[in-house]
Structure formats: C-alpha cells, structure tokens
C-alpha positions, -999 to 999 in steps of 0.1 A, spaced: 0 0 0 15 34 -10 19 62 14 -6 86 -2 -33 59 -2 -26 52 35 -29 89 43 -62 91 26 -75 62 45 -64 75 79 -74 111 75 -111 102 81 -104 77 110 -71 87 126 -62 123 125 -90 137 148 -86 116 179 -111 138 197 -137 131 171 -162 107 186 -166 74 166 -199 56 164 -205 27 187 -208 -8 173 -240 -12 193 -251 -48 196 -264 -49 232 -300 -55 222 -328 -51 247 -332 -89 249 -295 -94 254 -295 -70 283 -325 -84 302 -306 -106 327 -280 -80 336 -306 -52 339 -327 -74 362 -295 -79 384 -289 -41 384 -325 -37 396 -320 -61 425 -288 -43 435 -305 -9 434 -333 -22 455 -309 -35 481 -319 -72 475 -284 -81 461 -249 -67 462 -220 -65 437 -188 -84 441 -153 -70 441 -160 -41 465 -125 -45 480 -109 -34 447 -128 -1 445 -126 31 465 -155 44 486 -182 60 465 -181 98 463 -204 117 486 -238 123 468 -233 94 444 -263 88 422 -279 54 428 -250 40 449 -242 3 453 -254 -11 487 -218 -18 499 -210 19 496 -181 13 472 -177 28 437 -188 8 407 -160 23 385 -126 39 391 -101 57 369 -63 51 367 -39 75 349 -24 61 318 10 74 307 29 42 298 66 44 291 61 23 260 40 50 244 68 76 249 94 52 236 75 43 205 69 80 196 105 88 204 116 62 179 91 74 153 103 110 156 139 100 152 132 80 120 112 109 106 141 133 112 163 109 93 139 111 63 122 77 68 84 75 60 62 47 73 45 24 46 28 -2 67 7 -31 53 -3 -66 64 -3 -101 51 -21 -133 60 0 -161 74 -9 -196 85 2 -207 119 -2 -239 139 -16 -238 174 -22 -264 201 -59 -263 211 -74 -283 239 -108 -300 232 -135 -299 259 -127 -335 270 -90 -327 275 -75 -339 242 -49 -315 227 -47 -312 189 -27 -291 165 -48 -269 143 -40 -244 115 -51 -208 120 -48 -178 97 -38 -145 111 -30 -111 96 5 -99 106 16 -63 102 44 -56 77 63 -26 93 84 -11 66 97 24 60 109 39 28 131 69 19 140 88 -12 177 94 -18 196 113 -45 225 96 -62 250 107 -89 258 81 -116 296 77 -114 303 66 -149 289 54 -182 269 74 -208 249 90 -179 279 98 -157 273 128 -135 235 126 -138 216 129 -105 188 104 -101 163 98 -73 161 63 -58 136 48 -33 150 25 -7 129 4 17 138 -14 50 121 -29 80 113 -10 112 133 -35 133 164 -31 111 162 7 115 159 5 152 190 -18 153 209 7 132 199 40 147 184 32 181 199 37 215 205 6 237 173 15 256 153 17 223 168 -16 211 158 -32 244 123 -18 241 119 -33 206 132 -67 217 106 -68 246 76 -51 229 78 -59 191 53 -87 194 26 -61 202 31 -44 169 22 -75 149 -13 -60 148 -16 -33 122 -39 -11 143 -14 -10 171 14 -1 148 -6 27 132 -15 40 167 21 45 178 41 50 146 19 60 117 -7 81 135 19 104 152 36 108 118 4 120 102 -3 144 131 33 158 128 38 145 163 16 169 182 18 150 215 -11 150 238 2 136 271 -23 119 293 -49 117 266 -61 82 277 -72 68 310 -79 33 324 -114 27 337 -119 -4 358 -156 -13 362 -177 -38 380 -210 -24 367 -230 -54 353 -240 -35 321 -204 -24 314 -192 -60 319 -220 -73 296 -209 -49 269 -172 -58 271 -173 -69 234 -199 -43 223 -176 -15 210 -163 -10 175 -127 -19 184 -137 -50 202 -162 -63 176 -141 -94 166 -145 -110 200 -164 -143 201 -181 -130 232 -200 -104 212 -238 -107 211 -245 -132 182 -210 -147 185 -203 -183 192 -199 -176 229 -221 -145 231 -238 -160 263 -205 -158 281 -208 -120 284 -241 -125 301 -226 -150 325 -197 -126 331 -220 -98 341 -236 -120 368 -208 -141 382 -176 -129 365 -148 -103 373 -145 -66 366 -134 -53 332 -107 -27 324 -113 -3 295 -89 22 279 -110 54 273 -103 90 262 -94 108 293 -108 142 283 -142 126 277 -144 104 308 -134 134 329 -166 152 318 -185 125 338 -190 135 374 -178 112 402 -213 110 414 -224 94 381 -192 75 376 -193 58 410 -230 49 409 -253 23 392 -263 45 363 -249 37 329 -220 57 315 -217 46 279 -245 53 255 -265 26 237 -290 39 211 -304 4 206 -323 8 238 -324 46 238 -298 48 266 -281 82 263 -254 74 289 -231 101 303 -207 102 274 -207 93 238 -171 82 239 -162 46 236 -133 24 248 -105 16 224 -91 -14 243 -105 -39 268 -89 -64 292 -111 -89 310 -103 -97 347 -108 -134 352 -129 -142 383 -116 -168 408 -136 -175 439 -136 -200 468 -165 -215 488 -157 -191 516 -164 -162 492 -127 -152 488 -122 -134 455 -93 -129 431 -94 -110 398 -66 -119 373 -59 -101 340 -67 -123 310 -42 -133 284 -54 -111 256 -62 -74 251 -91 -68 227 -93 -37 205 -60 -19 201 -33 -37 221 -19 -4 235 16 -10 250 15 -4 288 -23 -9 292 -21 -45 305 9 -36 327 -9 -8 345 -39 -30 351 -18 -59 362 3 -37 386 -29 -24 402 -45 -58 406 -13 -72 422 -11 -43 447 -48 -45 456 -48 -83 460 -13 -92 471 -25 -103 506 -47 -130 490 -17 -147 475 11 -139 500 1 -146 536 26 -144 564 54 -137 540 48 -168 518 25 -181 491 25 -216 505 -11 -216 517 -24 -202 484 -5 -228 464 -21 -256 486 -55 -241 480 -49 -242 443 -37 -278 445 -68 -288 466 -91 -272 440 -105 -247 465 -104 -220 439 -130 -221 410 -133 -200 379 -167 -183 375 -184 -161 349 -181 -168 312 -169 -203 305 -149 -199 273 -113 -189 279 -87 -180 252 -60 -191 277 -74 -226 281 -85 -230 245 -50 -226 233 -36 -251 258 -26 -227 287 -36 -227 323 -54 -201 344 -25 -205 369 -2 -190 343 -23 -158 343 -19 -156 381 19 -162 378 21 -134 352 4 -109 375 31 -116 402 60 -92 398 94 -107 390 114 -112 421 85 -109 445 99 -118 479 68 -136 492 67 -160 462 96 -185 458 106 -198 424 91 -232 433 58 -216 444 57 -195 413 61 -226 391 34 -245 410 10 -216 405 18 -214 368 12 -251 363 -22 -252 380 -54 -257 360 -84 -242 378 -117 -259 374 -146 -239 360 -177 -238 383 -205 -250 361 -231 -239 386 -225 -203 380 -244 -180 356 -261 -197 326 -230 -218 319 -241 -245 344 -254 -277 327 -290 -266 330 -282 -231 317 -262 -247 288 -291 -269 279 -314 -238 279 -288 -219 257 -286 -248 233 -324 -251 231 -326 -214 225 -302 -217 196 -321 -248 184 -354 -229 185 -339 -200 166 -325 -224 140 -358 -242 137 -377 -209 133 -353 -196 106 -350 -229 87 -387 -240 88 -397 -205 77 -373 -207 48 -376 -243 37 -402 -251 12 -403 -289 13 -385 -301 44 -394 -297 81 -368 -299 109 -368 -305 146 -338 -299 169 -338 -306 206 -312 -304 234 -314 -334 258 -294 -338 290 -281 -374 295 -260 -371 327 -251 -346 354 -225 -328 334 -233 -332 297 -261 -332 271 -264 -338 234 -283 -324 204 -309 -346 187 -322 -338 152 -347 -351 127 -360 -339 94 -385 -351 69 -396 -342 34 -424 -354 11 -439 -351 -23 -468 -366 -43 -468 -391 -71 -498 -402 -92 -514 -435 -81 -522 -460 -109 -558 -470 -114 -568 -506 -112 -573 -506 -150 -537 -494 -155 -524 -521 -130 -541 -548 -151 -533 -533 -185 -496 -528 -178 -492 -557 -153 -478 -532 -127 -462 -541 -94 -482 -529 -65 -468 -499 -46 -465 -511 -10 -486 -491 15 -499 -500 49 -534 -499 34 -528 -526 8 -508 -551 27 -535 -577 22 -528 -577 -16 -494 -593 -12 -490 -630 -19 -475 -646 12 -476 -682 0 -443 -679 -17 -426 -666 14 -426 -629 4 -442 -602 25 -450 -566 26 -415 -558 39 -399 -577 10 -419 -556 -14 -410 -524 6 -373 -532 4 -375 -536 -34 -395 -503 -35 -367 -486 -15 -342 -497 -40 -362 -480 -67 -362 -449 -45 -324 -452 -42 -321 -452 -80 -340 -419 -80 -318 -404 -53 -286 -414 -73 -300 -397 -103 -306 -364 -84 -279 -338 -80 -263 -331 -46 -281 -356 -25 -269 -391 -14 -286 -424 -6 -270 -426 28 -287 -393 38 -322 -408 42 -332 -437 65 -369 -444 61 -397 -442 36 -435 -442 40 -462 -443 13 -497 -432 21 -528 -423 1 -532 -386 -5 -569 -387 -10 -575 -372 25 -553 -342 19 -584 -322 7 -567 -308 -24 -583 -319 -56 -551 -320 -76 -538 -346 -52 -567 -370 -55 -556 -404 -68 -521 -397 -56 -497 -412 -31 -478 -391 -6 -441 -402 -3 -427 -393 31 -390 -395 36 -373 -394 69 -337 -380 66 -309 -393 86 -301 -373 118 -271 -349 119 -237 -366 125 -228 -348 157 -192 -354 169 -192 -328 197 -211 -330 230 -228 -300 245 -230 -266 228 -202 -274 204 -226 -299 188 -246 -269 173 -218 -265 148 -224 -300 134 -262 -292 133 -256 -261 112 -234 -281 89 -261 -307 85 -287 -280 78 -266 -263 52 -253 -294 34 -280 -321 38 -313 -306 47 -308 -276 24 -300 -299 -6 -330 -322 0 -352 -291 1 -337 -275 -30 -338 -307 -51 -373 -319 -40 -390 -315 -74 -360 -330 -92 -361 -360 -69 -399 -364 -75 -394 -364 -112 -365 -389 -110 -386 -411 -88 -415 -411 -112 -391 -422 -140 -376 -449 -118 -411 -461 -109 -420 -463 -146 -388 -482 -154 -395 -507 -126 -432 -510 -137 -448 -495 -106 -463 -468 -127 -475 -467 -163 -459 -443 -188 -476 -409 -184 -497 -404 -216 -493 -366 -216 -455 -369 -214 -455 -397 -240 -475 -375 -264 -451 -346 -259 -421 -369 -264 -436 -379 -298 -437 -342 -307 -401 -336 -299 -383 -321 -329 -363 -347 -349 -340 -343 -378 -356 -350 -411 -391 -349 -396 -414 -319 -399 -418 -300 -367 -451 -301 -348 -451 -263 -346 -438 -235 -369 -429 -210 -343 -422 -232 -313 -395 -259 -307 -403 -291 -287 -371 -304 -270 -360 -326 -242 -345 -305 -215 -317 -330 -211 -314 -360 -235 -296 -380 -208 -320 -371 -180 -356 -377 -192 -368 -368 -157 -360 -332 -165 -390 -332 -188 -398 -315 -221 -398 -278 -230 -418 -261 -257 -402 -227 -264 -405 -198 -289 -382 -197 -319 -378 -172 -348 -350 -170 -373 -326 -190 -351 -335 -170 -320 -355 -181 -290 -378 -151 -289 -402 -131 -311 -393 -95 -319 -416 -68 -304 -400 -36 -314 -372 -10 -308 -373 11 -276 -352 39 -262 -330 32 -232 -321 69 -228 -345 98 -233 -331 120 -261 -343 153 -247 -333 149 -210 -307 121 -210 -328 102 -184 -322 65 -183 -353 44 -191 -352 11 -172 -378 -4 -195 -366 -40 -196 -359 -42 -158 -395 -31 -150 -414 -52 -175 -394 -83 -164 -406 -76 -128 -371 -67 -114 -379 -31 -108 -409 -8 -105 -421 25 -120 -405 49 -96 -435 72 -89 -460 44 -90 -480 38 -58 -464 10 -38 -498 -2 -27 -507 -9 -63 -477 -32 -66 -487 -50 -35 -523 -54 -47 -517 -62 -84 -482 -75 -86 -452 -63 -106 -455 -52 -142 -445 -86 -155 -472 -103 -135 -498 -78 -147 -488 -84 -183 -490 -121 -179 -525 -119 -163 -538 -96 -191 -523 -115 -220 -553 -139 -227 -578 -111 -224 -558 -89 -248 -556 -118 -273 -593 -124 -271 -600 -87 -275 -580 -87 -308 -600 -118 -319 -633 -101 -312 -622 -70 -330 -612 -91 -360 -646 -108 -360 -664 -75 -359 -642 -62 -387 -649 -94 -408 -686 -89 -404 -683 -54 -417 -662 -65 -447 -690 -88 -459 -712 -59 -467 -685 -40 -486 -675 -43 -523 -642 -63 -527 -612 -39 -530 -575 -44 -526 -567 -40 -489 -543 -12 -481 -513 -18 -457 -521 -7 -422 -487 10 -416 -452 -2 -410 -425 2 -383 -392 10 -400 -369 -17 -385 -355 -31 -417 -368 -61 -435 -358 -86 -408 -379 -68 -382 -407 -57 -405 -440 -54 -385 -470 -72 -400 -504 -56 -406 -520 -45 -374 -547 -71 -378 -545 -103 -399 -577 -115 -415 -563 -144 -434 -582 -169 -411 -614 -169 -392 -615 -153 -357 -615 -179 -329 -618 -183 -291 -584 -181 -272 -580 -214 -254 -581 -212 -216 -547 -217 -199 -538 -218 -162 -507 -197 -160 -504 -198 -123 -504 -236 -118 -484 -244 -149 -447 -244 -155 -447 -214 -178 -417 -193 -186 -422 -157 -197 -395 -130 -201 -385 -101 -223 -350 -102 -238 -327 -79 -257 -323 -92 -293 -300 -65 -305 -285 -34 -288 -280 -1 -305 -269 33 -294 -293 42 -266 -318 17 -281 -326 -20 -278 -347 -44 -299 -368 -63 -274 -382 -97 -279 -405 -121 -259 -394 -156 -249 -421 -180 -238 -417 -216 -228 -440 -244 -215 -426 -273 -195 -442 -308 -198 -434 -327 -167 -425 -364 -167 -459 -372 -150 -480 -350 -172 -514 -365 -179 -532 -365 -212 -553 -336 -200 -522 -316 -189 -506 -319 -223 -538 -313 -242 -542 -280 -225 -506 -270 -232 -508 -281 -268 -541 -263 -274 -527 -230 -262 -494 -234 -280 -512 -244 -312 -532 -213 -309 -502 -191 -304 -483 -209 -331 -510 -200 -356 -515 -165 -342 -479 -153 -338 -488 -119 -353 -517 -114 -329 -494 -125 -300 -468 -99 -309 -495 -72 -313 -511 -81 -280 -478 -79 -262 -471 -46 -279 -505 -32 -268 -497 -43 -232 -461 -31 -229 -463 2 -248 -483 20 -221 -458 8 -195 -430 22 -217 -446 56 -218 -452 55 -180 -416 44 -173 -402 70 -196 -423 98 -181 -413 87 -146 -376 87 -154 -379 122 -170 -398 135 -140 -371 122 -116 -344 136 -138 -360 170 -139 -368 170 -102 -333 162 -93 -319 188 -117 -342 215 -102 -332 205 -66 -295 207 -75 -299 239 -94 -316 255 -63 -289 243 -40 -262 257 -62 -281 291 -63 -285 290 -25 -248 282 -19 -236 310 -43 -260 335 -26 -244 326 8 -210 332 -6 -200 295 -5 -183 273 -30 -212 251 -44 -189 221 -47 -175 224 -12 -210 230 2 -222 197 -13 -247 214 -36 -241 189 -64 -251 159 -42 -273 134 -59 -311 134 -55 -308 102 -36 -285 118 -11 -307 148 -9 -338 127 -3 -320 110 25 -309 143 41 -345 158 40 -360 126 55 -379 119 22 -361 87 18 -351 63 46 -323 37 42 -322 3 59 -298 -26 62 -308 -63 65 -280 -89 71 -286 -125 60 -266 -156 53 -273 -173 19 -263 -203 0 -258 -201 -38 -260 -233 -57 -231 -242 -80 -254 -262 -102 -288 -245 -103 -291 -210 -116 -263 -187 -127 -229 -178 -112 -224 -163 -77 -220 -129 -94 -253 -134 -113 -271 -141 -80 -257 -109 -63 -267 -89 -94 -302 -103 -93 -305 -93 -56 -293 -58 -66 -320 -58 -93 -348 -61 -67 -367 -29 -65 -356 -4 -38 -323 -24 -32 -293 0 -34 -263 -22 -25 -254 -58 -17 -222 -63 1 -205 -95 13 -192 -94 49 -154 -100 49 -143 -135 61 -177 -151 58 -173 -168 24 -172 -206 25 -177 -232 -2 -182 -268 -7 -188 -290 -38 -225 -279 -39 -227 -243 -28 -211 -209 -21 -220 -197 14 -217 -160 24 -231 -135 49 -244 -105 29 -257 -71 39 -286 -59 18 -293 -22 19 -324 -6 5 -342 27 4 -379 34 10 -396 67 1 -421 85 24 -438 64 51 -434 30 34 -432 3 61 -398 -13 62 -412 -44 78 -439 -48 51 -413 -43 24 -390 -69 40 -417 -96 43 -437 -89 12 -411 -78 -13 -375 -83 -5 -374 -118 11 -400 -133 -14 -380 -118 -43 -347 -133 -31 -363 -167 -26 -375 -167 -62 -340 -163 -75 -330 -196 -90 -302 -214 -70 -303 -190 -40 -314 -201 -5 -317 -179 25 -302 -197 55 -305 -170 82 -320 -135 85 -306 -109 109 -321 -78 125 -334 -50 103 -318 -17 111 -324 18 99 -292 36 88 
C-alpha cells in the first residue's frame, strides 16, 4: 500500500482523535435483560455487587450507589513508558527522512488447542500480521557510463526492526526486543508509529485513562464496542452468552478510554449504578458518547468461603496499547497481594490451588485454556518478577495449575447450557422452517447425565406421485406400490411379505436419489407411502404421498459445540433435499415407470412424440419441442418460442435513454418484474403484482380482444365491395424486423383457449435481441414445461394453447405490444420527472450556496437526488443482514445471484461481509448485507416480508439460511 493511499484512509479515521466514533451497538434489549434485572435487584438492596475491596469508597452524593458503599467504577492515569518510547523512535526516524509504509499479510500458523474433553490437537489458524516497513528517497549521482554525472532519485525500503538496530539507543533496542510482538497488529502499529507521523507529532500527554468497572451492564458490553467487535463473546457470536454470564458471576473489566471525555462525567455518576456509555439500541443516552479503544477482562476466581481474586486475562481486545495491560496488572497485584502472599509466603495459596479450592466463575470460554494454557499461568504473570513472598518453586506451582470452571454459575451450568442450546435450536428451527419449502426440521437439546447433554435432530420431506388405477395395473401388469393400506394384496404363499416388497421399492427410490444432484442415498433412513386422498386438495386426488425421513445430523461434539455440526447438516444435507425436492420427485416417477410400478404418463409420451427430430417436420412453426436434457428424461420436455434461429419473437425497438433529457429508461428491468415505476403507488404493486405479473395476467384477455375486433371487422367487410386491402402501416426496422399488418384477416377469428398460467410451469421473459446506441430491440421468450408425470389432460391444455399461439404469432406480438407500450410511456415519463426533479433541486442548492458566498462544490450542492432525499427525510435507508447459499449447479454464477438481488426494486447495494465466504462442492456460502431505500412512510417491515425476502427466494439457486435484524441507517 503506497503512502498517499494510507494517508487518505487514515485522514477520516485517525487524525482527529477527539472526534467521537460511532458505537458498534449490539447490546439489544433482549440481550441486556438478565443484567438489567440484576442491576434492579442491586439498586433495590436485594443483592450486592462483588469486588468491592478493589474499588474506593463512592463519592459523597453518588447517584444510585451500590449497597456496599463502594464505587462501581474507578479511573487510573495512563501514561505508559512504551507510548513515549515508540513515539520517540518514530520522531527519530522521521528526522532521518524515513516514511512509514505499513501493510499486512495473511499467514498460516499452527496452534495447540485443547478440546472440551481434554485432548490436545494441532490446528491451523490464519492471522494477519503487520508488515512494518519504512521507505526513503535518496539522490544519487551516476559515477560513470553514458549518464555519468547525472543525478537520479532512488527509493530504498527497509524494516522498522532493522532501522531500530541501526539508529536506536541501547534502551530503544531493548524496548523493541521486549515489545515488538505487540506491533504484529496493524492497528497498534498505526497508533504508535503511523498516526503520530500524520499528526506531525503533536503530542497529547495523558490523553487516555484506564477505567476499571464492576457495573453489570459495562461488563455485559465488554465486546460491544467497535474496536472489540471481533470477540467471540459479542452478542450473536459463538460464545455470546459468556458476556451475560460474566455480568452476573464474573470479574471486573478494564477499559482504555479518552481521558478528556471520561473526565466530563461526574464522580457521582461514575461511582453509581447508572450507565456511563450510550446505547442507542435501547435509547440509553449514557453520560458520554465516547467509547473504549481497548479492553482487558479480569478473570474471576472464587472460593466456597467467598474469597475473590481477579486476574488479568491473556489477551487485550481492541488496540493492544503498550503499557495498558501492565498498568492494570500492577494495580491488581497491589490490591490483591495479601490474598496470595500470607505471612510472607504463598504456600497456603498454592495448597488451596492444588486442593481445587479456587474455582473460575463467569463466562466459561477462555482463550488461555482453549490454546492449551492454564489459568494458573495468568496468576503467575500478575506476580512481579522477584517478589519476595513467592519463591521460584511456588511461582512454578502456581503457573502449572489448572483451575476448574464452576459449572453452577451463571447460565454456563449444565441446566443453563441446555437452555442456551435449546434457545439456539429454537432459533435455527424458526429460521429454517420458515425458509424451507419442502423439508421440516426439529432440533432438541437433551441432558443425558449430570454434566453433559447432546443435540438430537430429525428432518422429513415429502412429495406426491400419481397413483395408478386398477385398470392401469391390469393393462400394464404393474407391481403394487407397498402401503400400509394394501398389505393384504401381497401374496404370502411364496414366502414374500409386505416388507420384502417395501425393500424392493426402497431400491427404486435409491435409484431416483442417485440420479438427483447433490443428495446421497445414505442421507435418508426411512420411507413411508400413504394415500393422499385425505389431503383435501383436488389435484392430489388419486395420488400417493411419499414421506422421507432424513438421517439425523452426524454430531461429533457433546454440548453446545454440537450446534456447529447441526448447522453443517442443515446447510449441506437438509438444504439440498429441500432444493432438489422436485428433481427427486421427477426422477422417482421415471424410476417407478422403469421398474413397472407406474405406467408411462400419456401426456409426457405424447409430448415426447412431438419432440423435434432431424428430417421430420416439426409439430409447430414458431415453437420448438425439445427434451431439457437428453440424458436425463426426468427433467421433462420444454416447448419454447423460436424465430430465425432466435429463442424469442421481436416486439420492437425502444429507447433506453430519453433523447431530450438524458434520463435512463429502465424499461426491460421493469417489464421483467425486477424493478418498478419509480413514482407508482407501492400499494398498487402489493395489490396487483409487478409489471411482468400484470402483463401475464392480461395476455389472454388482450388476445381475445383482438380476436373479437377481428370478428367485428370481418362482419363489416361482408357488406362492402371487394377492393384491394391497403397496408395498415409499418415500423421502419428493416426487412428482418418488419412489422406485419396490425390485424391479420387471413383466417377466421376464434376463441383463445383457456390456460392456467399460475399452476403451470410457464416461462415468460423479455430479452434484448439487439443493442444499438441508446436503443434496444426487445423480444419475448415463452416456454412451457411438460413434466414427466404430465397427464393427457395436462398436455392437451398446453398443446391447445401453444397451437393457438403458433398460428397466431402476429396477434401474440400485437397483443404484447399493446400491453407493454403504455408501460414504456409511463416508465419514460417517470424517469424524465425524476431527472427534472433532481436537476431542479440541485440547481436551487447551487443558487443558495452562491447566494451565501459559498463554493457550491464544497457545500455539497451537487449531491445526488438520492443523497438529498436522505438528508431531507424523504427517503429512509435500511440494512438487513442475512446468510445465503448459492448453488453451483442451479441458476447462474455467484455474481449473477448478487446482481439479481441488486435488481430487486428499492435495493441499493449488496455487500459481502469479509471473512464469511465458504464453499463446498455444492454451494457458495456467504453473509451479505442488503441495503435498501424506501420513500415516504413506506413500512420497512412490510417491504422486508412482502417484497425483499420473497424476491430473493424466487432467484434460482439462491437459498436464505439466516435472516438478521433489520436496522435503519
């Protein structure tokens, strides 16, 4: 990354350290409930806070004091020597002409991780490591050769560590040896080397302060601020419940905060039970809008006799500011030394550790233990080197001690864990059952002993297949489909039984599964067949319902960890069976026909006979009949439009940009249903559907209208003398796109056959046939799918309608032109109005700025209409996070899916959250953030449920896995 780019990036975020940054507020009302209830009990005097011995007495007149009379928060000055040393080195290098050019790279490292049952394994982790380089321009004279004597400029680059070794004092070199590991993080390096460079080293001593707090809400929100957002303890994170446990049973928390801001808060407020930090999610103004930049958790250790010891955790979250942990650790040691050293020795404390008298409380997950360390090591690190009361042997004993977690505390006890797991399970069930179309899931957390529990899962799916009639069974000598209701039909004299027949039937089902993409035979475990006559839906009369029980999730982890395996099962098994349900149904019908359980479907057989063959006249002039996939007959047959080698009929040339105003006309987007007319009433869209749906519904009526007009005209022609008919007018598109007479009277008018567009597999879209400058030639593509189980009646209805269209192509084209032309004019007028409106608003803003003596550009007068609408409150913007899966086999590419989401009306941007992309052999998985804009008082909730989510679900190959919280921006 070059220096200028880095300066631009940091000017907004770094230079003004007094500028208040927005909070990454995630402490939702629901998340705060338990901690707020605890605060209420403390304020009412029914409970007390721990750790009073660490805090001073509350100031006189404290607002809402704790019952023990001690402060809930205290402030320590923060002027670490490391900060001075780092800035001193930075200044020296700047004077020598060196300029920082920092970057970072991703590296793979191996760590030892301890599993919950004690096993240690080596795992690979990826981390971003800061690359701390400086560069310098030097002038050099070429000594000899054709360019001898010429002065040139050369850029040299070297590492920060090498510069310190070359130019640093012994003290500076020692500092770098001890502290360089802190600067592996790019934010920390920028804080102490790059940021001072950009500010020209305008030092602000004492600008930060350490706040140690035992207030339950502060502790709950320890991972709630923008610089701490990558903690797994954040709300919604894997261990988000640990913050709740910590607020009830854990230790205090140390924050690094802007000193000037925290000093604005009175001691009476700071020492009391009222909140200090703001949280707009719950309309909590707090006492300051500042936020911490660093956080250090103090691990809570307690004995049965209520002794307490708070120990600094291993890791600083946020910016790992040099000196921050040291100041906290020094304070904690001085305040608690008597707990460890008694009578001049740590012997008794060591014995208590060995006897397991001390227990860890609060949040259960620990970085220290997860990476193979011990809590005893944290205690040992708090003890100053050379402490007289702790011998080397005692120090080593402390460091080597593992301290048991007290499972009875907070919600991390076994009952609490079961409740947490069930809460997660209920959330997953709600999300997935709402999103799944063909599969239902059930997840339950079940305790099986005093200290552990497991997650149980089940899922089932179903579909319907036609049941053969008795006449068909006799005519085709069909095998009987085994159901509980027809067991008596099986011949048991030869030793066979219902179960033998069912096993054979299951093999036929396995054949269907093997023919279906992305699902496997081992993923299902049972099959039931029942009559569907009782369903109460006429189209399922004389059908069987096939019910499939899927195999449960393969859960390798006990307890809460098992939820990861459940999510994997949902995404990779359940999701696939849901997505490929109809493909499986078609394949099963083909397999049943092949194994003589079902007769060939007459409708499908008739359509197959009409499939276009080389050397044989086609069934239709303007439609092609083709197998969707010659090697997969279960995919069915498609009857689609064709014209001069294309797959659509030409409708006419339309402008994409208005000539007079330059306004863009999104005609194709709107008539395909992927956008709306901008000034159209949203209620109309909700009531009548998008433009494409309205055109589809009106098509048959428009065709019949033309037929009726033709009939009336024909009747009038009978009473007139015969004369040569004059042409009705032409559209000048060239001979290839020549428009026929407005009405064709070469055949008798007729009734348009009825056709069920809604319940038929009917494709209908407008395409670009040819693009020209600011114009497009638009065509219509129509296709009709004939399913593998299509009955004679099904295909007769499709063939009758296609036959009519085939012989009435000119009327079809005219009907569609009559339907889309008014929409073109409406879309064009809407675009012009928006363009003019925006132009007038900008023009007025420019005039106002000039009248006020301001530079219009600097005053933002040229801001877009969209931005202005947002500023005036006319438009509101929202954000909806969600996790999606994009099939690698169904639909288009990942980019196509993202673009289709962007094409949904009112959607402005679709962004992928960094680090959330995952892939397997079937899908791409990613967490996306969909931003949209609504005008006026349009309900964001209504738009979410009635427009956005249904539109995403209709995109081929896209599945919504999870939906997050809707937020107004």
